[in-house]
N, C-alpha and C positions, 0 to 999 in steps of 0.2 A: 426529660432531655436525654438521660442515659439510654432510655428505650429507643429514642429516635437515633442516637448515635450508633447503638448496637444494630438497629435495622439497616442503617446505611452500610455498615461493615459487612453485613450478611448478604446484601443484594448486589447484583451486577450493576456496574456504573452506567449511567445513562438510561434511556428509555428502553423498556423490554422489547418493544417492536424492533429496534435496531438489532437486537441479538437474534431474533428470528431471521432477519434478513442476512446477518453475518453468518449464521450457521448454514443457511441455504447457499450463500456464496462460497463458503468453505467446502461444502459438499460438491458444488460444481467444479471448483478447482481440483478437489480431491479426485474426482472422476477423470479430469483431464490428465492429472499426474499419473494415475494408474494406467490409463491408456498409453501415455508416453512410455512408462516403465515397461509395459508389456511389448510395445512395438520395438523398443530399444533392445529388449532381450532376444528378439527374433531378427534383429539387424544390427548387431553390435558393431561390425566393421564399418558399415555405412554411417552410423551415428557418430562413431569416434572420428572418422575422416571429416565429416561435415562440421562436427563441433569445433574442430581445429580452425575453422574459418570464422569463428565468433571472436569478438573483441572482449577478452576477459577483463582487460583494464577498465573498459567502459562499464562492464557489468559489475565489477568490484566497486568502481567509483559510485555507481548508482546505489549499491548496497550501503555504502557509507552515507550517501545523501539521505536515503530513506531512514536509516537508523538515527541520523541527526535530526531529521524532521520529526520523528517520533519523540525524541527527547524534548524538542521544542513544544510539542503538544502536551507532553507531561507537565512541562513548566507552565503552560497556559492554564491547565486544570488546577495546578497547585496555586497559581495566582488568584484565580476566581474563587477558590475555596476560602481564601483570606479576604475576599471582597475587593481585590485590586483589579478592576476592569481594564484600566489602562495597561497594566503589565500583561494581562491576559491577551489583549488585542495585539500587543507588540510580539508576543510569542507566537500567536496564531499567524500573524503576518510573516514571521520568519519561517514557520512550517510551510506555509503556502509558497513562499519563495523557493524553498528547497524542493517542493513538489514540481515547481517550474523548471528547476535545474534538472531534475530527473527526466522530465519530458524532453528537454532540449537534447540531453545526451542520448536518449532513446531515439529521437528523430534522426540524429546523426547516424546512429547504428542502422536504423531502417533504410535511410538514404544510401548508405554504403552497400547494403545487401541488394537493394533494388537496382543501383547503378551497376552492380556486378552481374545483373541478370538473374538474381535469385528471387524466386517467388514461392507461393504456396505449392505450386506444381513441380518444383525443382526435384524434391524427394521427400520421403516421409519425415526425416528429421526437420527440414526447413518448414514443412507444413506445420509440425508441432511448435517449433521455435517461433515462427511468425504468429501463429494463432494464440499461443500462450502469452507471449509478451505483448501482443496487441490488446488482448482481453485484459491483461493487467494494466496496460497503459490507459485504457478507458476507465478502469477503476481508480487510477490515480486522478484522472480528470474529475470524476464524480467526487472523490474525496476532497479535492481542492474546492469544488463548488460548495460542498457541505461545510467545510471550514470557513469559507468566505461568508456564507449565511450566518454562521455562528459568530464570526468576527463582527459583522455589521450589527448584529443584535447586541453583542457585548459593548460595542462602541456607543450604542445608544442607551446604555444602562439597563439592558434587558435581563441581565444576570446579576446575582448577588452571592454572597457567602452562604445564604440560606437556600437559594434557588439557582442552581447551575446545571440542572439535568441536561439541557441542550449542549453545553460545552462537553460534558462527559459522553454524550451520545455521539457527537462529531469525533471526539477523540477515539472512541471505541472503534468506529468505522475506520479511521485512519490507521489504527494499530493493526486491524485486519489486513489492510492493503500492504502494510509493511511485513507482516507475518508471511503473507503469500509470497512476496518477493524473496524473503529469507529461505523459502523452500525452493522457489523457482530458480533462483540464481545457481545454487550448487547443482541442482538436478540437471539443468539444461547446459550451463556453461562449464562446469567443473568435473563432475563425476564421469569417469570412463568405465 
């Protein structure tokens, strides 16, 4: 038993395949972030002026929403590790709801930009802003789908204190989505 517990502490949480996917996704976002930084360095004034048109309050609210959702996912994992499927389901439902709040806030932001005539072709800053945030938006949707699949399996008794790899796998992906936003928000909304 001690050997098994030691093995669990030494390995990544969840299925190893999700970590390959997470690292690939982080690489893609990293390339986007580097391209953004390079373009910004060559167009500082344009980027600063365009950035002032963003809704920082909405961006900050979405940061708090995703941090809260990650906390809920942590609680879901903790619940299933003690064999409490019902509590796990409730925490996952709360995390998914917070993902929904993120999407609604982002849709209002997108709507505001589009109604102001801003598009991918407006300028280099808005091309990056819309591309990066929409790419992340799609990852939030995928994360919510993954968490929903985990929730349904947990609800039907598919996980236990001994076997909960699926919950950890979903949680790992959700935390990656959160981590990307924690880099994207200051990079695009805040840093001048």
